[in-house]
VEXBA-400004 format. One line per 4 residues: number of its first residue (from 1); for each residue x, y, z of N, C-alpha, C. Coordinates in steps of 0.2 Angstrom, whole numbers, padded with zeros to 4 digits, m for minus. Layout:
REM residues N
NUM = X,Y,Z,X,Y,Z,X,Y,Z | ...
//
This chain:
REM residues 66
1 = 0052,m0029,m0046,0052,m0029,m0039,0059,m0032,m0037 | 0063,m0029,m0033,0069,m0032,m0031,0069,m0036,m0025 | 0073,m0041,m0024,0073,m0045,m0018,0076,m0041,m0012 | 0080,m0036,m0014,0083,m0031,m0009,0079,m0026,m0006
5 = 0072,m0026,m0009,0068,m0020,m0007,0067,m0020,0001 | 0067,m0015,0004,0065,m0014,0011,0058,m0015,0013 | 0057,m0017,0019,0050,m0019,0021,0045,m0013,0020 | 0048,m0007,0022,0044,m0001,0021,0042,0001,0014
9 = 0047,0000,0009,0046,0001,0002,0040,m0004,0000 | 0041,m0010,0002,0036,m0015,m0001,0029,m0013,0002 | 0028,m0011,0008,0022,m0009,0011,0019,m0003,0007 | 0023,0002,0005,0021,0008,0001,0019,0005,m0005
13 = 0022,0001,m0009,0020,m0002,m0015,0013,m0005,m0015 | 0012,m0009,m0009,0006,m0013,m0008,0000,m0008,m0007 | 0002,m0002,m0003,m0003,0003,m0002,m0005,0006,m0009 | 0000,0007,m0013,m0002,0011,m0020,m0006,0006,m0024
17 = m0005,0000,m0024,m0009,m0005,m0028,m0016,m0005,m0025 | m0017,m0005,m0018,m0023,m0006,m0015,m0027,0001,m0017 | m0024,0007,m0017,m0027,0013,m0019,m0030,0013,m0026 | m0025,0010,m0030,m0028,0010,m0037,m0033,0005,m0038
21 = m0033,0000,m0035,m0039,m0005,m0035,m0045,m0002,m0032 | m0045,0001,m0027,m0051,0004,m0024,m0054,0010,m0028 | m0049,0013,m0031,m0052,0019,m0035,m0053,0017,m0043 | m0053,0011,m0044,m0054,0008,m0051,m0050,0011,m0056
25 = m0044,0012,m0054,m0039,0015,m0059,m0035,0010,m0064 | m0037,0004,m0063,m0033,m0001,m0067,m0038,m0005,m0072 | m0036,m0006,m0078,m0040,m0010,m0083,m0038,m0017,m0081 | m0042,m0021,m0084,m0042,m0029,m0082,m0035,m0032,m0083
29 = m0031,m0030,m0088,m0024,m0032,m0089,m0020,m0030,m0084 | m0020,m0023,m0082,m0016,m0020,m0077,m0017,m0023,m0070 | m0024,m0024,m0069,m0026,m0027,m0063,m0022,m0034,m0061 | m0023,m0038,m0066,m0020,m0045,m0066,m0012,m0044,m0064
33 = m0009,m0040,m0068,m0001,m0039,m0066,0000,m0036,m0060 | m0004,m0031,m0058,m0003,m0028,m0051,m0005,m0033,m0045 | m0009,m0037,m0046,m0011,m0042,m0041,m0005,m0047,m0041 | m0002,m0049,m0046,0003,m0053,m0046,0009,m0050,m0042
37 = 0010,m0044,m0043,0015,m0040,m0040,0014,m0040,m0033 | 0008,m0038,m0031,0006,m0038,m0024,0007,m0044,m0020 | 0005,m0050,m0024,0007,m0056,m0021,0014,m0057,m0019 | 0018,m0055,m0023,0026,m0056,m0022,0028,m0051,m0016
41 = 0025,m0045,m0016,0026,m0040,m0011,0024,m0043,m0004 | 0018,m0046,m0004,0016,m0049,0002,0020,m0054,0005 | 0023,m0059,0000,0027,m0064,0002,0034,m0061,0005 | 0036,m0056,0001,0042,m0053,0004,0042,m0050,0011
45 = 0036,m0047,0012,0035,m0044,0019,0034,m0049,0024 | 0030,m0054,0022,0030,m0060,0027,0036,m0063,0029 | 0040,m0064,0024,0047,m0067,0025,0051,m0063,0029 | 0051,m0056,0028,0055,m0051,0032,0053,m0051,0039
49 = 0046,m0051,0040,0043,m0051,0047,0045,m0058,0050 | 0045,m0064,0047,0047,m0070,0050,0054,m0070,0052 | 0058,m0068,0048,0065,m0068,0049,0067,m0063,0055 | 0064,m0057,0055,0065,m0053,0060,0063,m0056,0067
53 = 0057,m0059,0067,0054,m0062,0073,0059,m0067,0076 | 0062,m0071,0071,0066,m0077,0073,0073,m0074,0076 | 0075,m0068,0073,0081,m0065,0076,0080,m0062,0083 | 0074,m0059,0084,0072,m0056,0090,0072,m0062,0095
57 = 0069,m0067,0094,0068,m0073,0098,0075,m0075,0100 | 0079,m0076,0095,0086,m0078,0097,0090,m0074,0102 | 0089,m0067,0100,0092,m0062,0105,0089,m0062,0112 | 0083,m0063,0112,0080,m0063,0119,0082,m0070,0122
61 = 0082,m0075,0119,0084,m0081,0122,0091,m0081,0124 | 0095,m0078,0120,0102,m0077,0122,0103,m0073,0128 | 0099,m0068,0129,0099,m0064,0135,0097,m0068,0141 | 0092,m0072,0141,0090,m0076,0146,0095,m0081,0149
65 = 0099,m0083,0144,0104,m0088,0146,0110,m0085,0150 | 0111,m0079,0149,0117,m0076,0153,0115,m0074,0160
//
């Protein structure tokens, strides 16, 4: 998983992992690895959402001051 992955790509990866988990397509070893990957993807998504939220707030606050 690359740090430069876009939010949408990360969400698609997460959805694929969830689908495989729900359909019992993973053996126990693969499941552990995919869950670790999902954890990293969730953090990446949360970080991107937080950063975007902060940028939007800055932009909105800048507009209010003008």
